[in-house]
C-alpha positions in Angstrom: 101.1 53.5 118.0 103.0 56.5 119.3 103.4 59.5 117.0 106.1 62.0 117.6 106.5 65.7 116.8 108.6 66.3 113.7 110.9 69.2 113.0 112.3 70.8 109.8 114.1 73.8 108.5 112.7 76.2 105.8 115.6 77.8 104.0 114.6 81.1 102.4 116.3 84.0 100.6 114.7 87.4 100.2 115.5 90.8 98.8 115.1 93.5 101.5 112.2 91.6 103.2 110.3 88.3 103.3 106.8 87.5 104.6 107.1 84.0 106.0 104.4 81.3 106.7 103.8 82.8 110.1 102.6 86.1 108.5 105.5 88.1 109.9 107.5 90.3 107.6 111.3 89.8 108.2 113.8 92.4 107.2 117.0 90.8 108.5 118.7 87.5 108.6 116.9 85.0 110.9 117.6 81.5 112.0 115.6 81.3 115.2 112.0 82.0 114.2 109.7 78.9 114.3 106.2 78.0 113.3 104.2 75.0 114.3 102.1 73.1 111.8 100.2 69.8 112.0 101.8 66.9 110.2 100.0 64.0 108.5 100.0 62.0 111.7 98.2 64.8 113.5 101.2 65.8 115.6 103.1 69.0 115.8 105.5 69.8 113.0 107.9 72.5 114.1 109.5 74.5 111.2 112.6 76.7 111.9 113.3 79.5 109.5 116.8 79.9 108.0 116.5 83.2 106.3 119.1 85.3 104.4 118.1 88.8 103.5 120.0 90.6 100.7 119.8 94.3 100.1 118.5 95.3 96.7 120.5 97.6 94.4 119.3 101.2 94.0 119.1 102.4 90.4 119.2 105.9 89.1 119.2 107.2 85.5 120.4 110.2 83.6 120.1 111.4 80.0 122.8 113.6 78.5 121.4 115.8 76.9 117.9 115.4 78.3 116.5 117.4 75.5 117.3 116.9 71.8 116.1 117.8 68.4 114.9 115.1 66.0 117.9 113.3 64.5 120.1 113.9 67.4 121.3 111.4 70.1 121.3 111.2 73.9 123.4 109.0 76.2 121.5 107.2 78.9 123.4 106.2 82.0 122.3 103.8 84.7 124.0 104.5 88.1 123.9 101.7 90.7 124.5 101.7 94.4 124.1 98.9 96.9 123.3 95.3 96.1 125.9 92.9 95.0 127.8 93.1 91.8 128.2 92.3 89.0 125.0 93.8 87.7 122.9 93.1 84.6 121.2 95.9 82.8 118.1 95.7 80.6 116.6 98.8 79.0 113.2 98.8 77.4 112.4 100.3 74.0 115.3 98.3 72.5 117.8 100.7 74.0 120.3 98.0 75.0 121.9 96.0 77.9 124.8 98.0 79.2 125.1 100.7 81.8 125.4 103.4 79.2 123.4 103.3 75.9 122.9 105.8 73.1 119.4 106.5 71.8 118.0 108.6 69.0 114.2 108.9 69.5 112.1 110.8 67.1 109.5 111.7 69.7 109.7 112.3 73.4 110.3 108.9 75.0 110.7 107.5 78.5 113.3 104.7 78.9 113.2 102.3 81.9 116.2 100.2 83.0 115.9 97.1 85.2 119.1 96.3 87.1 119.5 92.8 88.5 122.4 92.1 90.9 124.3 88.9 91.7 121.7 87.9 94.2 118.9 88.3 91.7 117.6 91.4 93.6 116.5 94.2 91.3 115.5 97.8 91.0 114.2 100.0 88.1 114.6 103.6 87.2 113.2 105.7 84.3 114.4 108.8 82.4 112.7 110.8 79.7 114.4 112.2 76.6 112.5 115.2 75.3 112.5 115.6 71.5 111.8 119.2 70.5 110.7 120.1 67.0 112.9 122.5 65.1 111.0 125.5 64.0 111.4 126.4 60.3 113.5 129.4 59.4 113.1 131.6 56.4 115.3 130.9 53.3 115.6 133.1 50.3 116.0 132.3 46.6 118.0 135.2 45.1 117.7 135.5 41.3 120.1 137.6 39.2 120.2 138.7 35.6 123.6 139.9 34.4 122.2 142.0 31.6 119.6 143.7 33.7 116.6 143.0 31.5 115.0 140.2 33.5 115.1 136.5 32.9 113.4 136.7 29.5 110.9 134.0 30.1 113.0 131.7 32.3 111.5 130.5 35.6 112.0 127.8 38.2 110.3 126.2 41.2 111.7 125.7 44.6 111.0 122.4 46.3 111.6 121.3 50.0 111.7 117.6 50.4 110.2 117.2 46.9 107.2 119.5 47.5 107.0 122.8 45.6 107.1 125.8 48.0 107.7 128.4 45.3 106.2 128.1 41.9 107.5 129.9 38.7 110.1 132.1 40.4 111.6 134.6 37.9 113.0 138.1 37.3 110.4 139.9 35.3 112.4 143.1 34.8 115.7 144.5 36.0 118.7 142.7 37.4 117.3 140.8 40.5 114.4 139.4 42.4 113.9 137.2 45.4 111.4 134.7 46.8 111.3 133.6 50.5 110.3 130.2 51.8 110.6 128.1 55.0 112.8 125.1 55.6 114.4 123.5 58.6 117.5 121.5 59.5 117.6 118.3 57.5 115.3 119.4 54.8 116.3 118.9 51.2 116.1 122.1 49.1 116.2 121.9 45.4 115.4 123.9 42.2 113.1 122.0 39.8 111.0 122.4 36.7 113.1 125.0 34.9 111.4 126.9 32.2 113.9 128.0 29.5 113.6 131.5 28.1 116.0 133.5 26.1 119.6 134.5 27.0 119.9 131.9 29.7 123.6 132.6 30.1 122.5 135.8 31.9 120.7 133.8 34.6 122.2 133.0 38.0 120.9 132.3 41.5 121.7 131.5 45.0 119.9 130.4 48.2 120.6 131.9 51.6 119.6 130.6 55.0 118.1 132.6 57.9 121.6 133.9 58.8 122.2 135.2 55.2 124.7 132.5 54.5 124.8 131.2 50.9 124.0 127.5 51.0 123.7 126.9 47.3 124.2 128.7 44.0 124.2 128.1 40.3 123.1 129.2 36.8 120.2 128.3 34.6 119.3 124.6 34.6 
């Protein structure tokens, strides 16, 4: 029995490069490389490489703005060069699947996008959105008595997000008094637990922010 050498073609596709069975790393199309194996009959089996190398896309990311306060949003953009369109976008952290996504993290978060092109080649890029805490600023409860003899037993608490920050604020004597407390953007400020004294029609109040702007005002109760 005479056994003959066999031949074959190994068709491969790679992104940027490919390590073939001969151990060589190829970075360009190639249809001439060969490698000799031993077939089942013990004869040479010559394999010819038919290789197509595709260039991977290059991904870059931006965040606008890159630094936000809690409750604000940032637009993340994925910019692609190279590769072969159309492109698919996949952001982690549930950010979305388009080239531009809007996120509203509550803490500093890094987002990574994976871009896959039409040849299934891919690249990733990451961007970090910094979330800065808003420092509290002083607010003032200004209390007034139109008769000028104090609130005559009336008093009130100030709460921020339901927590008392001023207890029993009042005007003991005279026509005015004030109490200062801290609050920040988004906090809910309220007056609570009114104590009713005499001549409540004389009682009025307002709350000013750190710029001195009146943000709330009213009378007893």
